[in-house]
FISENU-606446 format. One record per residue (C-alpha): x, y, z. Coordinates in steps of 0.001 Angstrom, whole numbers, plus 524288, in hexadecimal, padded with zeros to 5 digits. Layout:
% FISENU-606446
     c1     c2     c3
      X      Y      Z
...
% end
This chain:
% FISENU-606446
     c1     c2     c3
  A8FFF  17CAA  B8EC5
  A886D  18123  B83D6
  A8AFD  17BFC  B75D7
  A91D2  184C5  B6BDA
  A85E7  1844E  B62BC
  A7D8C  1888A  B6DDA
  A84E4  195C7  B708E
  A819E  1A2F3  B69DF
  A8B21  1A694  B5F46
  A8F03  1B2D8  B667B
  A98D5  1B1A4  B7125
  A9268  1BC99  B796B
  A8533  1B5A7  B7797
  A8B9F  1A952  B7CA2
  A90CC  1AFCE  B8938
  A83E3  1B6B5  B8B90
  A7C3C  1A9DA  B8A37
  A8478  1A3DB  B947F
  A866D  1AE93  B9E82
  A7D99  1B9DF  B99DE
  A7387  1BAF4  BA55D
  A7516  1C1B4  BB211
  A74AF  1B599  BBA36
  A7E47  1ADF9  BB2D4
  A884E  1B99F  BB349
  A860B  1BB9F  BC24B
  A87CA  1AD60  BC47A
  A9478  1AC86  BBCDC
  A98BB  1B971  BC44C
  A970D  1B235  BD074
  A9CED  1A583  BCC9D
  AA9AA  1AD51  BC8B1
  AAD9F  1ADFB  BD712
  AAA54  1A01A  BDB8B
  AA14F  19424  BDA0D
  A938D  1977B  BDFB1
  A8892  18F80  BE4DC
  A7AE6  1916C  BDEDA
  A7507  197F4  BEA7C
  A803B  1A110  BEC8D
  A7E66  1A5A3  BDDCA
  A6FAF  1A725  BDF80
  A71DC  1AF03  BEC22
  A7BF4  1B74D  BE5B1
  A74B6  1B9D7  BD96A
  A6988  1C1C7  BDE10
  A5D05  1BFE6  BD695
  A6083  1B2CA  BCF39
  A5738  1A836  BD053
  A5AA3  199F4  BD39E
  A55DB  195ED  BC5E1
  A5E03  19FF7  BBE14
  A6994  19CD1  BC69F
  A67FF  18E6B  BC400
  A661A  19094  BB536
  A712E  1996D  BB44C
  A7AC0  190EE  BBC0E
  A764C  1852E  BB370
  A77B9  18CB1  BA6CD
  A8572  191A1  BAA4D
  A8940  18384  BAE43
  A841D  17DD3  BA15B
  A8C26  1888F  B99E3
  A9895  18541  BA17C
  A9991  19245  BA8DB
  A97FA  18CB8  BB64C
  A998A  17FCA  BBD59
  A9109  1791F  BC790
  A9774  1717E  BD27F
  A8F16  16923  BDB55
  A9591  164DA  BE76B
  A9170  157FA  BED50
  A8D26  15DC1  BFAC7
  A81DF  15D8D  C0356
  A7B1F  165FC  BFF09
  A808D  1667A  BF12E
  A88B2  172D9  BEF0C
  A88D4  1782B  BE0F5
  A9273  182E4  BDC99
  A92AB  18A78  BD005
  A9FA7  18F7F  BC9ED
  AA486  1951E  BBD88
  AAA9F  18B59  BB408
  AB64B  18E67  BAC75
  AAD9D  193E0  BA14E
  AA6F2  19B52  BABB3
  AB325  1A12C  BB14F
  AB63F  1A5F9  BA372
  AABDD  1AF79  BA5AF
  AB18D  1B642  BB081
  AB83C  1C0E4  BA838
  AAAC1  1C358  BA167
  AA483  1C557  BAEAA
  AAF89  1CDFB  BB379
  AAE28  1D704  BA798
  A9F52  1D80F  BA9CB
  AA21D  1DB8A  BB7AD
  AAC0C  1E5D8  BB3B2
  AA26D  1EB8F  BAA6A
  A978A  1EBEC  BB4B5
  AA01E  1F354  BBDE1
  AA41C  1FCC8  BB2A7
  A95AB  1FED6  BAFBC
  A929A  200DD  BBDDD
  A9BCF  20BD2  BBF00
  A9688  2122D  BB2D9
  A884D  210F8  BB7E7
  A822C  21C53  BBFA6
% end
């Protein structure tokens, strides 16, 4: 988790710095429904590179938005899920979905 002194002063800028790119938002959208494995996310998020997915997951884990669970199996299984903090973003994502649907209806 980031230190308070490393965060922007503006609350909106804080949120944007943590989830404000296309891939992070789509990863969160997927994790709302259930935990996902890395390869599942990569297959579902058409166009994301392995590096960008890895970097996004690491960044969100460091920020406390997601958790990474490694299961002691052969081969090892790793799952990503929303943390409690990440789950608090669900209403934000839902409002973005509603706005997108409204815009879609207005578009010609």
